[in-house]
Structures are given as structure tokens and as C-alpha cells.
C-alpha atoms as one frame of an Amber mdcrd trajectory, in Angstrom:
protein
  79.108  24.394  74.631  82.849  23.606  74.450  82.786  24.279  70.626  81.181
  27.649  71.316  83.797  28.544  73.866  86.598  27.432  71.531  85.307  29.558
  68.758  85.023  32.537  71.107  88.706  32.223  72.112  89.761  31.896  68.399
  87.726  35.019  67.286  88.566  37.212  70.363  92.167  37.914  69.462  91.052
  39.150  65.955  88.850  41.756  67.598  91.370  42.583  70.382  94.145  43.343
  67.896  91.995  44.957  65.270  93.487  47.915  63.486  91.871  51.299  63.872
  91.041  52.869  60.426  89.039  55.815  61.619  89.183  58.450  64.402  86.724
  61.292  64.715  86.190  62.611  61.218  89.505  61.147  59.886  89.608  57.768
  58.206  91.869  55.712  56.038  90.584  55.356  52.533  92.641  53.690  49.694
  95.847  53.906  51.863  95.280  57.644  52.522  94.079  59.467  55.503  91.313
  61.852  54.728  89.054  64.216  56.721  85.331  63.946  55.966  82.394  65.440
  57.809  78.709  66.058  57.084  77.200  69.306  58.400  73.478  70.000  58.710
  72.612  73.445  57.360  69.232  74.846  56.345  69.049  76.465  53.031  72.638
  75.704  52.070  73.597  76.121  48.458  76.768  75.940  46.346  76.640  79.634
  45.673  76.533  80.393  49.512  79.456  78.092  50.164  81.538  79.588  47.256
  80.880  83.067  48.491  81.881  82.196  52.051  84.920  80.028  51.167  86.266
  82.880  48.999  86.463  85.069  52.076  88.647  82.687  53.969  92.391  83.478
  53.582  93.584  79.904  53.909  91.501  78.641  50.950  92.451  79.239  47.385
  91.189  78.268  43.930  87.589  78.011  45.121  85.454  76.863  42.268  82.030
  75.320  41.792  79.944  72.954  39.656  76.223  72.249  39.933  76.342  70.424
  43.281  80.076  70.619  44.404  82.629  73.165  45.586  86.356  72.553  45.342
  89.266  74.346  46.857  92.925  74.179  47.959  93.523  74.393  51.635  96.814
  76.095  52.487  98.690  76.170  55.838  95.942  75.748  58.432  97.394  75.927
  61.929  95.800  74.336  65.009  94.856  76.748  67.780  95.127  74.299  70.566
  94.549  76.990  73.188  91.158  77.845  71.637  90.187  74.187  72.197  91.421
  74.366  75.784  94.477  72.066  75.521  97.668  72.906  77.444 100.973  73.301
  75.577 102.641  70.518  77.459  99.798  68.113  76.599  99.781  68.911  72.889
 102.265  67.135  70.581 104.856  69.299  68.970 103.643  68.543  65.458 100.162
  69.812  66.325 101.627  73.034  67.921 104.051  73.852  64.981 102.351  72.034
  62.099 100.698  73.668  59.084  98.319  71.537  57.245  97.279  71.756  53.560
  95.131  69.696  51.208  92.608  69.323  48.384  89.008  69.890  49.491  85.694
  69.293  48.010  82.199  69.874  49.380  79.162  68.073  48.150  75.875  69.819
  48.667  72.385  68.214  49.145  69.085  69.462  50.714  69.710  70.725  54.233
  73.415  69.351  54.455  76.815  69.476  52.939  79.865  67.047  53.175  83.282
  68.356  53.448  86.157  66.097  52.227  89.843  66.972  52.474  92.287  64.629
  50.604  95.993  64.753  49.868  96.626  66.247  53.377 100.151  67.476  53.703
 102.043  69.022  56.668 105.030  70.924  57.663 106.345  71.449  61.080 108.452
  69.949  63.809 107.808  66.298  64.729 109.967  65.595  67.809 112.693  63.716
  65.843 112.511  65.665  62.575 111.927  69.192  61.251 109.605  68.983  58.170
 110.310  71.994  56.132 108.888  70.830  52.740 105.284  69.645  52.581 105.001
  65.922  53.194 101.960  63.596  53.213 100.233  63.295  56.609  99.527  59.594
  55.718 103.290  58.849  56.013 103.340  60.026  59.700  99.856  59.087  60.897
  99.446  55.536  59.545 101.057  52.186  59.745 101.134  48.945  57.667 101.462
  50.756  54.384  98.689  53.179  55.118  96.063  50.705  56.114  95.662  51.650
  59.841  96.083  54.767  61.942  99.176  54.850  64.106  98.435  54.701  67.916
 100.419  58.001  68.505  97.810  59.813  66.458  94.842  58.165  68.044  94.420
  60.727  70.777  92.244  63.643  71.548  95.374  65.919  71.605  96.548  64.812
  68.153  93.981  63.759  65.454  91.282  64.987  67.860  92.761  68.608  67.759
  93.307  68.413  64.092  89.767  67.312  63.636  88.507  70.310  65.697  90.738
  72.602  63.733  89.476  71.453  60.308  85.933  71.541  61.459  86.321  75.058
  62.803  87.991  76.367  59.646  85.703  74.605  57.077  82.311  74.864  58.646
  79.972  77.362  56.939  79.124  80.307  59.129  75.946  82.087  58.025  76.902
  85.762  58.607  73.330  86.921  58.428  72.316  84.770  61.365  75.575  85.423
  63.353  74.935  89.221  63.061  71.405  88.810  64.278  70.382  90.316  67.597
  68.192  87.238  68.389  69.354  85.458  71.437
């Protein structure tokens, strides 16, 4: 029994001080923070996604292969008021930031997975004005990009950015949206 308690006290600190490598749909992969989310969608196809994504003003260079769509995401802003966050509770970088990246969407039967890599930002981060696009990983991770920084592990930071990316990149079937069925 003493050995079991001894092992418990040796292992406990490792779990207590473990580093967070994921928050919501953001995670650290190969020393880079990426956004990745799977959406369930009946009768989704590459053609439907390409057609929809080409209508979005913040996406450019939308192209397709047999089972994947790629695009460049440019200057997405977070509408924190839409997600019911107060201005004084929202970090300045989320309020003023514009986020860009390289996106890809893999399509399978009844679902699709959106991945955004090379996420960059501009904006005002309390102590610095970022006027040229810089990597989000630099600001949101610690230990050489192996863990997410505690300041970003909040619903009003990466949580809001997660909601904004999901809102902007989720497929909206216009045929069903325009329907009078309620």
C-alpha cells in the first residue's frame, strides 16, 4: 500500500503540471497551432463546397481535387458581440485582430473536415501593434510551440476565435436556409 501511495505522489505532479496542447478546435501539431473541425452534413460534396466557398469574400484561390477543397483565408475578424461577449471582457487582440491562413477541406460521406494551417494575425496586442502578418503560433504557444499559452486558453480568446472560424467556414445550404419549413 505504501508503494502505491508513493507512486501516486510521484505521478500526480506530472498530471498537475501537464501542458495543454488543445483547446476547442485548436491544437498544436508539429509546433504550429492549427484549427481543425469535423462537420456533419448530409449530401455534401466537393462541388457544393467549392461553389459555396467561392461566394465568401474572405476566401480566395478556392480550388478542388477529387476529395479536397483548398483555399486562402484572408483577414477574418471576430464579431465578439455576435457571440455575446462584452468589449471589456474580450482581449484587445481578438477585438482588433484580423486572421488569415491556408485552409483545406476533406470530404467524406456525410461529413467534411476543415483544417486551417499557417494562421497569421495582425492587430493590437496590448503591448505591441502588429501591422504586418505574423504567425499566431508565436503569440499563442509556449515552449517553442509545444503547448498553448495560458492567456489564450480562455473562452474569450481561443474560444471566440474558434467560434468565428466555425461561423465563417461552416457550409450553409442555401436551399434549406431559404425553405419555409419550420
